[in-house]
ZAMARGU-4260 file (C-alpha; in steps of 0.2 Angstrom, whole numbers, plus 5000, padded with zeros to 4 digits):
<rodrens>
0) 6805/4954/4921 | 6809/4936/4923 | 6801/4925/4933 | 6813/4914/4945 | 6801/4904/4959
5) 6784/4902/4957 | 6774/4895/4974 | 6756/4890/4973 | 6745/4886/4988 | 6728/4879/4987
10) 6725/4890/4970 | 6715/4886/4958 | 6715/4868/4954 | 6730/4866/4964 | 6726/4861/4983
15) 6742/4859/4991 | 6757/4869/4988 | 6765/4868/4971 | 6784/4875/4965 | 6787/4881/4950
20) 6810/4885/4949 | 6811/4893/4933 | 6829/4893/4936 | 6828/4874/4934 | 6824/4876/4914
25) 6839/4885/4909 | 6846/4900/4904 | 6834/4911/4894 | 6824/4894/4890 | 6811/4889/4877
30) 6799/4877/4886 | 6781/4872/4885 | 6769/4871/4898 | 6758/4855/4896 | 6744/4845/4902
35) 6727/4840/4900 | 6713/4851/4898 | 6706/4856/4915 | 6724/4853/4924 | 6727/4871/4928
40) 6739/4875/4914 | 6733/4893/4912 | 6730/4894/4930 | 6751/4897/4931 | 6750/4913/4921
45) 6735/4916/4931 | 6748/4917/4950 | 6759/4924/4941 | 6749/4937/4935 | 6739/4937/4952
50) 6757/4940/4962 | 6761/4953/4952 | 6745/4962/4950 | 6731/4954/4960 | 6722/4949/4944
55) 6720/4934/4934 | 6724/4935/4913 | 6708/4934/4909 | 6700/4946/4920 | 6684/4932/4921
60) 6688/4927/4938 | 6692/4939/4954 | 6707/4932/4967 | 6694/4927/4980 | 6686/4915/4965
65) 6703/4907/4965 | 6702/4898/4982 | 6705/4877/4978 | 6688/4867/4984 | 6701/4853/4986
70) 6714/4861/4997 | 6713/4858/5016 | 6702/4872/5027 | 6716/4878/5038 | 6727/4880/5020
75) 6726/4898/5016 | 6726/4903/4996 | 6742/4912/4992 | 6754/4915/4978 | 6770/4920/4981
80) 6784/4924/4966 | 6801/4929/4964 | 6807/4937/4949 | 6822/4948/4944 | 6822/4965/4937
85) 6838/4975/4931 | 6850/4967/4944 | 6838/4965/4956 | 6828/4952/4962 | 6811/4954/4972
90) 6800/4943/4979 | 6781/4947/4979 | 6767/4937/4991 | 6749/4939/4992 | 6735/4931/5001
95) 6716/4935/4994 | 6702/4938/5004 | 6694/4920/5011 | 6685/4911/5024 | 6697/4903/5035
100) 6693/4894/5051 | 6695/4903/5066 | 6706/4900/5080 | 6699/4897/5095 | 6682/4888/5093
105) 6669/4884/5079 | 6665/4892/5064 | 6676/4904/5051 | 6683/4921/5050 | 6687/4930/5035
110) 6703/4935/5031 | 6708/4949/5023 | 6718/4951/5006 | 6736/4956/5011 | 6751/4958/5001
115) 6772/4960/5004 | 6784/4966/4994 | 6802/4961/4996 | 6817/4967/4991 | 6831/4949/4989
120) 6849/4948/4994 | 6859/4940/4982 | 6856/4923/4990 | 6839/4924/4989 | 6836/4929/5007
125) 6823/4944/5012 | 6834/4960/5014 | 6821/4975/5013 | 6806/4976/5014 | 6794/4987/5004
130) 6778/4983/5006 | 6770/4977/5023 | 6753/4973/5021 | 6743/4984/5009 | 6738/4977/4991
135) 6736/4993/4986 | 6754/5000/4990 | 6759/4983/4983 | 6752/4983/4965 | 6759/5002/4965
140) 6774/4995/4969 | 6773/4983/4955 | 6767/4993/4944 | 6782/5007/4945 | 6793/4993/4944
145) 6789/4984/4928 | 6782/5000/4922 | 6766/4990/4913 | 6750/4988/4922 | 6739/4974/4922
150) 6732/4976/4907 | 6745/4981/4899 | 6755/4967/4906 | 6741/4955/4898 | 6745/4961/4881
155) 6764/4964/4880 | 6770/4948/4890 | 6758/4937/4890 | 6745/4932/4878 | 6732/4924/4889
160) 6720/4912/4880 | 6705/4921/4868 | 6714/4935/4871 | 6730/4934/4857 | 6720/4948/4849
165) 6718/4964/4861 | 6735/4972/4854 | 6731/4967/4835 | 6715/4976/4837 | 6716/4990/4849
170) 6712/5006/4844 | 6725/5021/4843 | 6720/5028/4857 | 6722/5012/4867 | 6739/5007/4857
175) 6744/5024/4862 | 6747/5020/4882 | 6753/5005/4879 | 6766/5012/4869 | 6770/5028/4879
180) 6772/5017/4894 | 6783/5004/4885 | 6796/5018/4876 | 6795/5033/4890 | 6788/5045/4879
185) 6780/5055/4893 | 6792/5069/4889 | 6787/5072/4872 | 6769/5074/4880 | 6776/5086/4893
190) 6783/5094/4879 | 6767/5096/4870 | 6759/5104/4887 | 6771/5114/4891 | 6772/5120/4872
195) 6751/5124/4875 | 6753/5134/4893 | 6767/5142/4887 | 6756/5150/4870 | 6742/5152/4883
200) 6751/5162/4896 | 6756/5172/4881 | 6741/5176/4873 | 6734/5179/4888 | 6747/5193/4892
205) 6743/5200/4876 | 6725/5201/4880 | 6731/5210/4897 | 6740/5223/4886 | 6726/5224/4876
210) 6716/5229/4893 | 6730/5238/4899 | 6732/5252/4886 | 6714/5255/4889 | 6714/5256/4906
215) 6728/5269/4902 | 6718/5277/4892 | 6703/5277/4904 | 6715/5283/4917 | 6719/5299/4909
220) 6700/5302/4903 | 6704/5300/4883 | 6694/5291/4871 | 6707/5286/4861 | 6729/5289/4858
225) 6720/5301/4844 | 6710/5311/4855 | 6727/5310/4867 | 6735/5318/4854 | 6719/5333/4850
230) 6720/5336/4869 | 6741/5340/4871 | 6739/5349/4855 | 6726/5358/4862 | 6736/5363/4880
235) 6750/5370/4874 | 6744/5385/4868 | 6733/5389/4883 | 6749/5384/4894 | 6757/5397/4886
240) 6747/5412/4890 | 6744/5403/4908 | 6762/5405/4911 | 6764/5423/4904 | 6750/5429/4913
245) 6757/5420/4929 | 6773/5430/4927 | 6765/5446/4926 | 6753/5442/4941 | 6768/5438/4950
250) 6776/5454/4945 | 6761/5465/4950 | 6761/5458/4968 | 6779/5462/4970 | 6776/5480/4966
255) 6763/5481/4978 | 6773/5472/4990 | 6788/5486/4986 | 6776/5498/4992 | 6767/5494/5007
260) 6786/5489/5012 | 6789/5508/5009 | 6772/5513/5016 | 6777/5503/5034 | 6794/5511/5032
265) 6787/5528/5033 | 6775/5526/5048 | 6788/5520/5058 | 6797/5534/5055 | 6782/5544/5063
270) 6779/5532/5075 | 6796/5534/5082 | 6799/5551/5084 | 6781/5551/5090 | 6787/5537/5103
275) 6805/5549/5108 | 6793/5563/5113 | 6784/5553/5124 | 6799/5544/5132 | 6808/5562/5136
280) 6793/5566/5143 | 6792/5554/5157 | 6811/5555/5158 | 6809/5574/5165 | 6797/5566/5177
285) 6811/5561/5187 | 6819/5575/5190 | 6814/5581/5207 | 6822/5563/5211 | 6838/5567/5202
290) 6840/5585/5215 | 6837/5573/5227 | 6849/5559/5228 | 6861/5573/5222 | 6860/5584/5239
295) 6860/5566/5247 | 6877/5564/5239 | 6885/5584/5243 | 6878/5578/5262 | 6889/5562/5261
300) 6905/5572/5255 | 6905/5584/5270 | 6907/5568/5282 | 6921/5563/5275 | 6931/5574/5285
305) 6925/5563/5303 | 6928/5547/5297 | 6943/5543/5306 | 6939/5551/5322 | 6923/5542/5322
310) 6930/5524/5319 | 6941/5526/5331 | 6929/5528/5345 | 6918/5513/5337 | 6936/5501/5338
315) 6938/5508/5357 | 6920/5500/5360 | 6920/5485/5352 | 6937/5481/5358 | 6932/5485/5377
320) 6915/5476/5376 | 6927/5462/5371 | 6937/5460/5384 | 6922/5462/5396 | 6913/5448/5390
325) 6933/5434/5389 | 6933/5443/5408 | 6916/5434/5411 | 6919/5419/5403 | 6936/5417/5410
330) 6928/5418/5427 | 6918/5403/5423 | 6928/5394/5417 | 6939/5393/5433 | 6926/5389/5442
335) 6920/5374/5430 | 6939/5368/5433 | 6940/5368/5452 | 6922/5356/5450 | 6930/5345/5441
340) 6944/5344/5450 | 6936/5341/5467 | 6926/5327/5458 | 6942/5318/5450 | 6951/5318/5467
345) 6935/5306/5474 | 6934/5296/5458 | 6953/5292/5462 | 6952/5287/5479 | 6938/5273/5475
350) 6949/5267/5460 | 6962/5265/5470 | 6950/5252/5484 | 6944/5242/5468 | 6963/5238/5462
355) 6969/5233/5476 | 6961/5218/5474 | 6966/5212/5457 | 6978/5199/5463 | 6965/5190/5469
360) 6956/5191/5454 | 6969/5187/5443 | 6973/5168/5453 | 6952/5166/5450 | 6956/5168/5430
365) 6972/5156/5432 | 6962/5142/5440 | 6947/5146/5427 | 6959/5145/5412 | 6966/5126/5416
370) 6948/5120/5418 | 6944/5128/5401 | 6960/5118/5393 | 6955/5102/5399 | 6937/5103/5395
375) 6943/5110/5376 | 6953/5093/5373 | 6938/5084/5378 | 6926/5094/5364 | 6939/5091/5351
380) 6939/5074/5356 | 6920/5073/5356 | 6918/5082/5339 | 6929/5072/5332 | 6921/5055/5336
385) 6904/5066/5332 | 6914/5069/5312 | 6917/5049/5315 | 6901/5042/5316 | 6894/5055/5305
390) 6907/5048/5293 | 6902/5030/5296 | 6885/5035/5296 | 6887/5042/5278 | 6897/5029/5270
395) 6885/5017/5276 | 6870/5026/5267 | 6880/5028/5253 | 6884/5009/5251 | 6864/5007/5253
400) 6860/5018/5240 | 6874/5015/5229 | 6867/4995/5233 | 6850/4998/5230 | 6852/5010/5213
405) 6862/4996/5206 | 6845/4984/5210 | 6835/4999/5201 | 6848/4998/5186 | 6845/4977/5184
410) 6826/4981/5184 | 6829/4997/5172 | 6840/4986/5161 | 6829/4971/5162 | 6813/4983/5156
415) 6821/4992/5144 | 6827/4977/5136 | 6809/4969/5133 | 6802/4986/5125 | 6818/4988/5116
420) 6812/4971/5110 | 6796/4975/5107 | 6800/4990/5098 | 6811/4980/5088 | 6797/4969/5080
425) 6786/4984/5077 | 6800/4993/5067 | 6802/4976/5057 | 6783/4975/5052 | 6783/4995/5046
430) 6800/4990/5036 | 6799/4999/5017 | 6786/5010/5023 | 6796/5023/5015 | 6794/5015/4997
435) 6775/5014/5003 | 6774/5032/5004 | 6785/5037/4989 | 6772/5025/4980 | 6757/5032/4988
440) 6762/5050/4986 | 6766/5047/4965 | 6748/5041/4966 | 6742/5056/4976 | 6751/5067/4962
445) 6742/5057/4948 | 6727/5058/4958 | 6725/5075/4959 | 6728/5078/4941 | 6714/5068/4938
450) 6705/5079/4952 | 6711/5097/4941 | 6706/5087/4924 | 6690/5082/4929 | 6686/5100/4936
455) 6693/5106/4920 | 6680/5093/4908 | 6668/5103/4917 | 6671/5121/4910 | 6678/5111/4895
460) 6660/5103/4891 | 6651/5120/4894 | 6663/5128/4881 | 6660/5114/4871 | 6640/5115/4871
465) 6641/5136/4870 | 6652/5134/4855 | 6641/5122/4847 | 6625/5134/4850 | 6635/5150/4844
470) 6640/5137/4826 | 6622/5134/4825 | 6617/5155/4828 | 6628/5157/4815 | 6624/5146/4804
475) 6608/5153/4805 | 6612/5172/4802 | 6624/5165/4788 | 6610/5159/4779 | 6598/5175/4783
480) 6612/5184/4776 | 6612/5173/4759 | 6594/5175/4756 | 6594/5193/4757 | 6610/5193/4746
485) 6601/5183/4734 | 6585/5194/4736 | 6595/5208/4733 | 6603/5204/4719 | 6584/5197/4711
490) 6579/5214/4716 | 6592/5223/4705 | 6590/5212/4692 | 6570/5217/4691 | 6575/5234/4693
495) 6588/5236/4677 | 6572/5226/4669 | 6562/5238/4674 | 6574/5254/4669 | 6573/5245/4650
500) 6556/5243/4649 | 6552/5260/4651 | 6565/5265/4638 | 6556/5251/4626 | 6548/5261/4611
505) 6534/5254/4598 | 6540/5246/4584 | 6558/5248/4591 | 6570/5229/4595 | 6572/5225/4612
510) 6589/5227/4616 | 6589/5210/4627 | 6578/5200/4615 | 6577/5210/4599 | 6557/5211/4597
515) 6549/5224/4591 | 6531/5219/4602 | 6531/5223/4621 | 6517/5214/4627 | 6521/5213/4646
520) 6536/5224/4650 | 6542/5225/4664 | 6536/5235/4677 | 6544/5243/4695 | 6535/5237/4709
525) 6547/5240/4724 | 6557/5253/4728 | 6575/5254/4715 | 6589/5244/4722 | 6603/5249/4719
530) 6623/5240/4715 | 6630/5247/4731 | 6614/5238/4742 | 6621/5221/4733 | 6638/5225/4737
535) 6633/5227/4756 | 6622/5214/4756 | 6636/5203/4748 | 6648/5210/4761 | 6638/5207/4776
540) 6637/5188/4768 | 6653/5186/4767 | 6658/5191/4787 | 6642/5180/4792 | 6654/5167/4784
545) 6670/5173/4793 | 6662/5172/4809 | 6655/5156/4806 | 6671/5150/4802 | 6678/5156/4818
550) 6666/5148/4827 | 6671/5130/4819 | 6686/5132/4822 | 6684/5138/4839 | 6672/5122/4841
555) 6684/5110/4835 | 6700/5117/4845 | 6687/5115/4863 | 6683/5097/4856 | 6703/5094/4852
560) 6704/5100/4872 | 6688/5091/4879 | 6697/5074/4869 | 6713/5076/4876 | 6707/5078/4893
565) 6696/5064/4891 | 6714/5053/4885 | 6722/5060/4902 | 6710/5057/4910 | 6707/5039/4907
570) 6726/5035/4903 | 6726/5041/4922 | 6713/5031/4927 | 6721/5016/4919 | 6737/5019/4930
575) 6728/5023/4949 | 6719/5005/4946 | 6708/5005/4957 | 6712/5020/4969 | 6707/5029/4952
580) 6687/5025/4958 | 6688/5029/4974 | 6688/5049/4981 | 6703/5059/4983 | 6704/5061/5002
585) 6703/5040/5003 | 6722/5042/4995 | 6723/5057/5006 | 6722/5047/5021 | 6730/5032/5015
590) 6746/5043/5014 | 6744/5052/5031 | 6744/5032/5035 | 6759/5029/5028 | 6766/5046/5033
595) 6763/5043/5051 | 6771/5023/5048 | 6787/5033/5040 | 6786/5045/5055 | 6783/5030/5067
600) 6798/5020/5060 | 6810/5034/5060 | 6804/5040/5079 | 6807/5019/5082 | 6823/5020/5072
605) 6830/5035/5084 | 6822/5027/5100 | 6830/5010/5100 | 6847/5020/5096 | 6845/5030/5107
610) 6837/5017/5121 | 6852/5004/5114 | 6864/5019/5121 | 6854/5018/5138 | 6855/5000/5140
615) 6873/5001/5137 | 6877/5016/5148 | 6865/5008/5161 | 6876/4994/5160 | 6892/5004/5163
620) 6884/5013/5176 | 6879/4995/5185 | 6899/4991/5182 | 6905/5007/5192 | 6891/5006/5203
625) 6899/4986/5208 | 6916/4995/5209 | 6914/5008/5220 | 6903/4994/5232 | 6917/4984/5234
630) 6930/4998/5235 | 6921/5008/5249 | 6918/4991/5260 | 6934/4993/5269 | 6932/5011/5270
635) 6916/5008/5280 | 6925/4996/5291 | 6938/5008/5294 | 6927/5022/5301 | 6916/5009/5313
640) 6936/5003/5320 | 6940/5025/5322 | 6924/5029/5330 | 6928/5016/5345 | 6941/5022/5346
645) 6937/5040/5350 | 6923/5034/5363 | 6937/5027/5374 | 6947/5044/5373 | 6931/5055/5378
650) 6928/5042/5393 | 6947/5045/5397 | 6945/5066/5397 | 6929/5065/5404 | 6938/5057/5422
655) 6952/5068/5421 | 6941/5083/5422 | 6944/5090/5444 | 6927/5094/5447 | 6910/5093/5436
660) 6907/5110/5425 | 6892/5113/5415 | 6895/5119/5398 | 6910/5125/5388 | 6900/5138/5383
665) 6896/5142/5404 | 6914/5140/5409 | 6922/5150/5394 | 6909/5165/5399 | 6914/5164/5416
670) 6933/5165/5412 | 6928/5180/5401 | 6920/5188/5411 | 6933/5189/5428 | 6946/5193/5413
675) 6934/5208/5408 | 6934/5212/5426 | 6953/5213/5428 | 6953/5223/5412 | 6939/5235/5416
680) 6949/5238/5435 | 6966/5240/5427 | 6960/5254/5415 | 6947/5262/5427 | 6964/5265/5439
685) 6975/5274/5423 | 6959/5283/5415 | 6957/5290/5433 | 6976/5296/5437 | 6976/5302/5421
690) 6958/5311/5423 | 6964/5318/5439 | 6982/5325/5432 | 6971/5333/5419 | 6961/5341/5431
695) 6973/5350/5440 | 6982/5358/5425 | 6966/5363/5417 | 6963/5370/5434 | 6980/5380/5434
700) 6976/5385/5414 | 6960/5395/5419 | 6966/5404/5433 | 6980/5411/5423 | 6969/5418/5408
705) 6958/5423/5421 | 6973/5435/5425 | 6979/5439/5410 | 6961/5444/5404 | 6957/5458/5419
710) 6971/5465/5414 | 6967/5468/5398 | 6950/5475/5399 | 6958/5489/5411 | 6967/5496/5396
715) 6954/5494/5386 | 6943/5504/5395 | 6955/5519/5397 | 6957/5520/5376 | 6938/5521/5376
720) 6940/5537/5387 | 6953/5545/5376 | 6944/5541/5358 | 6928/5548/5363 | 6934/5566/5372
725) 6944/5567/5353 | 6928/5563/5345 | 6916/5577/5353 | 6929/5587/5351 | 6930/5586/5332
730) 6909/5586/5332 | 6910/5603/5338 | 6918/5610/5323 | 6908/5601/5309 | 6892/5606/5301
735) 6884/5592/5313 | 6874/5596/5330 | 6876/5577/5336 | 6878/5558/5331 | 6863/5556/5324
740) 6863/5568/5310 | 6881/5562/5306 | 6876/5546/5307 | 6860/5552/5294 | 6872/5559/5283
745) 6882/5546/5281 | 6880/5533/5266 | 6887/5516/5263 | 6899/5514/5247 | 6885/5502/5238
750) 6873/5515/5240 | 6881/5531/5237 | 6887/5521/5219 | 6870/5517/5215 | 6865/5534/5219
755) 6881/5540/5209 | 6875/5528/5194 | 6854/5535/5194 | 6861/5552/5192 | 6873/5549/5177
760) 6862/5534/5168 | 6847/5551/5168 | 6861/5563/5162 | 6865/5552/5148 | 6847/5546/5144
765) 6841/5563/5141 | 6854/5569/5132 | 6854/5556/5121 | 6834/5557/5117 | 6838/5576/5114
770) 6851/5568/5100 | 6837/5559/5094 | 6823/5568/5094 | 6832/5582/5082 | 6837/5569/5069
775) 6819/5562/5070 | 6813/5580/5065 | 6825/5580/5049 | 6821/5564/5044 | 6803/5568/5044
780) 6802/5584/5035 | 6792/5584/5019 | 6784/5567/5022 | 6768/5564/5025 | 6758/5549/5037
785) 6755/5533/5023 | 6739/5525/5021 | 6744/5508/5025 | 6726/5500/5025 | 6724/5505/5005
790) 6743/5498/5002 | 6737/5482/5012 | 6722/5479/4999 | 6731/5480/4984 | 6744/5469/4991
795) 6731/5457/4994 | 6721/5458/4978 | 6736/5457/4969 | 6739/5440/4980 | 6724/5434/4975
800) 6725/5438/4956 | 6743/5429/4955 | 6736/5413/4964 | 6721/5411/4953 | 6734/5412/4938
805) 6745/5400/4947 | 6731/5389/4949 | 6726/5389/4931 | 6746/5386/4927 | 6747/5372/4939
810) 6731/5364/4931 | 6737/5366/4915 | 6755/5358/4919 | 6747/5345/4926 | 6736/5338/4914
815) 6750/5341/4900 | 6759/5330/4911 | 6747/5317/4912 | 6746/5316/4896 | 6764/5318/4890
820) 6767/5301/4903 | 6751/5293/4895 | 6760/5292/4878 | 6777/5285/4885 | 6765/5273/4893
825) 6756/5269/4877 | 6773/5268/4867 | 6781/5256/4882 | 6765/5244/4883 | 6763/5245/4861
830) 6781/5239/4860 | 6780/5225/4875 | 6762/5219/4864 | 6774/5219/4847 | 6785/5208/4858
835) 6772/5196/4867 | 6765/5195/4848 | 6782/5191/4840 | 6782/5176/4853 | 6765/5170/4850
840) 6768/5168/4833 | 6784/5157/4838 | 6777/5147/4852 | 6760/5146/4844 | 6765/5140/4829
845) 6775/5126/4838 | 6760/5122/4849 | 6748/5118/4837 | 6759/5109/4829 | 6764/5098/4845
850) 6745/5097/4849 | 6742/5090/4832 | 6730/5105/4827 | 6738/5108/4810 | 6742/5094/4795
855) 6736/5078/4799 | 6731/5081/4815 | 6743/5070/4824 | 6753/5078/4841 | 6771/5075/4842
860) 6769/5060/4856 | 6757/5051/4842 | 6770/5056/4829 | 6785/5048/4840 | 6775/5033/4843
865) 6772/5029/4824 | 6788/5030/4822 | 6793/5021/4836 | 6778/5008/4827 | 6783/5008/4812
870) 6799/5001/4819 | 6789/4986/4828 | 6783/4985/4812 | 6799/4981/4802 | 6801/4965/4818
875) 6785/4960/4815 | 6782/4960/4796 | 6800/4950/4796 | 6792/4937/4806 | 6773/4937/4799
880) 6781/4936/4782 | 6790/4921/4785 | 6775/4912/4794 | 6763/4916/4780 | 6774/4911/4769
885) 6775/4927/4759 | 6760/4934/4760 | 6755/4948/4775 | 6766/4962/4780 | 6760/4972/4795
890) 6759/4991/4789 | 6753/5009/4796 | 6737/5015/4791 | 6743/5032/4781 | 6725/5037/4779
895) 6722/5047/4797 | 6704/5045/4802 | 6690/5059/4801 | 6686/5071/4811 | 6695/5073/4829
900) 6697/5055/4832 | 6713/5051/4839 | 6721/5043/4823 | 6740/5040/4818 | 6744/5021/4827
905) 6731/5012/4818 | 6737/4994/4808 | 6731/4987/4793 | 6741/4972/4784 | 6746/4972/4765
910) 6739/4959/4756 | 6753/4954/4742 | 6741/4944/4734 | 6728/4957/4731 | 6742/4970/4732
915) 6728/4981/4745 | 6730/4987/4761 | 6716/4981/4772 | 6711/4980/4792 | 6719/4969/4802
920) 6702/4963/4808 | 6699/4955/4791 | 6712/4941/4795 | 6706/4925/4797 | 6709/4915/4817
925) 6724/4907/4812 | 6732/4922/4802 | 6727/4933/4818 | 6737/4922/4828 | 6754/4923/4816
930) 6749/4942/4816 | 6746/4944/4835 | 6762/4932/4837 | 6773/4943/4824 | 6767/4960/4836
935) 6772/4953/4852 | 6790/4948/4847 | 6793/4962/4837 | 6788/4974/4849 | 6799/4965/4862
940) 6813/4967/4850 | 6811/4986/4848 | 6806/4990/4866 | 6825/4980/4871 | 6834/4988/4859
945) 6829/5005/4866 | 6838/5013/4881 | 6827/5015/4896 | 6811/5006/4890 | 6803/4991/4899
950) 6810/4976/4901 | 6802/4960/4891 | 6812/4948/4898 | 6798/4934/4896 | 6784/4930/4884
955) 6769/4916/4889 | 6760/4913/4874 | 6742/4905/4880 | 6735/4893/4865 | 6734/4899/4847
960) 6747/4886/4840 | 6732/4875/4835 | 6724/4884/4821 | 6740/4884/4812 | 6747/4872/4800
965) 6762/4865/4800 | 6773/4875/4789 | 6768/4893/4800 | 6768/4882/4816 | 6788/4876/4810
970) 6789/4893/4805 | 6782/4900/4824 | 6791/4888/4832 | 6810/4893/4823 | 6807/4911/4828
975) 6802/4910/4844 | 6819/4897/4845 | 6830/4912/4837 | 6821/4924/4852 | 6826/4912/4865
980) 6843/4912/4861 | 6844/4929/4860 | 6840/4929/4879 | 6822/4929/4882 | 6813/4917/4891
985) 6797/4909/4881 | 6785/4900/4889 | 6772/4890/4879 | 6754/4882/4883 | 6748/4873/4870
990) 6739/4855/4866 | 6746/4853/4850 | 6756/4835/4850 | 6769/4842/4838 | 6775/4857/4850
995) 6776/4841/4864 | 6788/4833/4852 | 6800/4847/4845 | 6801/4855/4865 | 6809/4844/4876
1000) 6810/4855/4891 | 6791/4856/4900 | 6780/4859/4915 | 6769/4845/4915 | 6754/4847/4926
1005) 6744/4833/4929 | 6725/4833/4937 | 6719/4821/4951 | 6703/4821/4963 | 6715/4828/4975
1010) 6721/4843/4966 | 6733/4846/4952 | 6753/4845/4953 | 6765/4853/4941 | 6783/4845/4939
1015) 6798/4851/4928 | 6803/4835/4913 | 6818/4838/4902 | 6829/4849/4913 | 6843/4854/4902
1020) 6859/4853/4915 | 6867/4868/4920
</rodrens>
């Protein structure tokens, strides 16, 4: 980050607006900020830090306290900074909360804090608004751009007055946060977290598999795998025996079924023989009826000789009757035709009278037709006139509508233009809201992570407390078992002494001391303790000690997790700034507000585009309407002229009519009525002539038909008399006495055929039953009726026995299948568990190494940062050696901190005078300033060298040079000059006169009663 232009207004000691154009100082300048005490030199650094982060460099004063008391009441306190970063230029402007005069009336009102962030064009003009007003959003955006928060900015880019030793004396944990942000080493932290998560997942999976194995055993009702194998070995012979028993039971059941089936077949033969006998008896009961049918058939055969004469009589009777009926009908038809002929003659006379009046009616129709044609011509002209009037009115209305529509479009266009302007202003106000949303979403993600860490911390704290309690309990257990082991050993030794004492003899030497006198031999006061008891007590003590070690390791691991949680939480709070102290709901609300702003911005963008298109469309419509109005004006005038012409024609046709008439419809109706009468008269005359002719013809035809039918009736009567004589002659020579006996004996063909079929079927059925009875009697010889109930009971018993055997077999089969499947599941579960354990040996080892749970307990990220710190210390030591005339070097402490304290980034100073390393806190004030300056310059070199690191293009140093002697001061200035030649901007605040002489490029700060002012001097020409 390189500052370009700084503008301060009513800020600190600057009462008016003061602007510092750093571009005038030259490219990569080394300049001095000079002025008397209290003039406002440090306030320039405060203004830069406040513009970026809303905080001052020393943190002793807030933004609200930086108001200049000498400034005019109408002038707001405001700081604006243009800076250059990674090829882009930005402008940040901040206004702290302050009191200002009311716009109307007397008194003051509170001006809320505001901040804006813009991306600038190459010409320095505001291009894209990244933050419109939000102070927190602006701070987050600046922090994201620079990659540093306010505290880190003060430690690596600004060395404030009295604060230059902060980075030098920072603890390992704080230095880790700064270096990880500068060198972007969060990827190594994510690797640690990924390895730890992966190892924990595999560990949980192993435990899940262990629970699964037990669940599989529980599901099979087996206590262990050995019990499962033993159960399988016991069930196999039982299963084989059950299978054999089931086969025997099935065979017995089949035999019982066969015996039952044979009994049923034998019983069926006896039942069939009985049924055949019964059916034959039933047939014999029908014998009398069959004999009567045979007698009727015989009588019918005797009637066959009389059939022909009987048929002739019947035919003659039918013919005579039919001709008689036809004669009666013909006589009736003649009488009817005679009446019709007389009526037709009367109608012909009447129609002739009307036919003679047709010439007069035709003349009347001609007069009506002429009047109708004249009236139709008038009606046509009137219709044309009405249509022309409608056309004229339609054009007139259309022209009025188009004129009104054109005026409406004009009003809508003016309203739309006003609304478009208002929405453009609103959209410009919301510009940059997408960047604000991204920044707030990133903060929300970090805040959610912080909330998760805080919730995890409560659980971890509880686990740590429980682990400490377990350690204390295990320590007590170890002490108890230790005392017991010691007592057991003492009791054993006492027992051994009592055994030796029991074997002592008078005047015989003691095997222990060699004395022949035994004044106080040992006595067995307690039950004897064996060596096995002693060994058991030692084993229990060792087991308790191992449990204590495991509990201590668990406590240490949980404590490390808790410390890591605290470190991450503290880092996130540092990163979040003031959002870290606010609830997540506030940040959620801020994100929702930004989301609404983004959505509103998108809606406005779409609406503006749509409204611009609508406005353009309205312009096109207005032009089209205006063209149509101008085009239709001549058409309207032509339509009006046409109406006047048609009105004159109508008046002329009305005068030409011969006499006044009603409407055209009445005239047409009168003409239609006359023409209809003419047509009806002509049609009636023609119809009557045809009817009279037809009546004459029909009467002649009816009289001829009556004569023919009378002749045929006489012939039929004579033929009937001849046929009756022949029938009486044939009947007298037959077996029948009269016509009734003949008719009763005679059968119709269907009835005769039915009687023949009945007799035939009876005879065939009776013969068939005789044959079947004879065959059945032959098959039943030597057989006895079976006992079907006993056979069915045998089948039921055999079936029940088979079902019992099958249930036993199925139960054993299912149990064996269940145990076999359980074996397969256990085998697969053991294989999966072995695979997971192999994975855990890899991932668990990597996780412990990466998370610093082995060796010197240095995590992967801290190890990488240690290597980077070594590079920084190499560069810093080169400068410190020169400034200290070869005495001091900065080195990283090799002896790690004790316990769980974060270690690996502690600094020491190597003193070549004593040959020993000592803490940097032991350096004097001047030595500390040299070390801090060397460390800052070395850090700047290394960060710039690493691709993707934070760009440290600028360094401000506030005081500290007064503590250096002349030689050290010359060395420091030389190093700063070298750094400046490498492309860095170096600004120094100091009262040392030698610096003023050696640094011609200066920013002079002058104090007065009206407020301080700034002036750039010694500018190097470009």
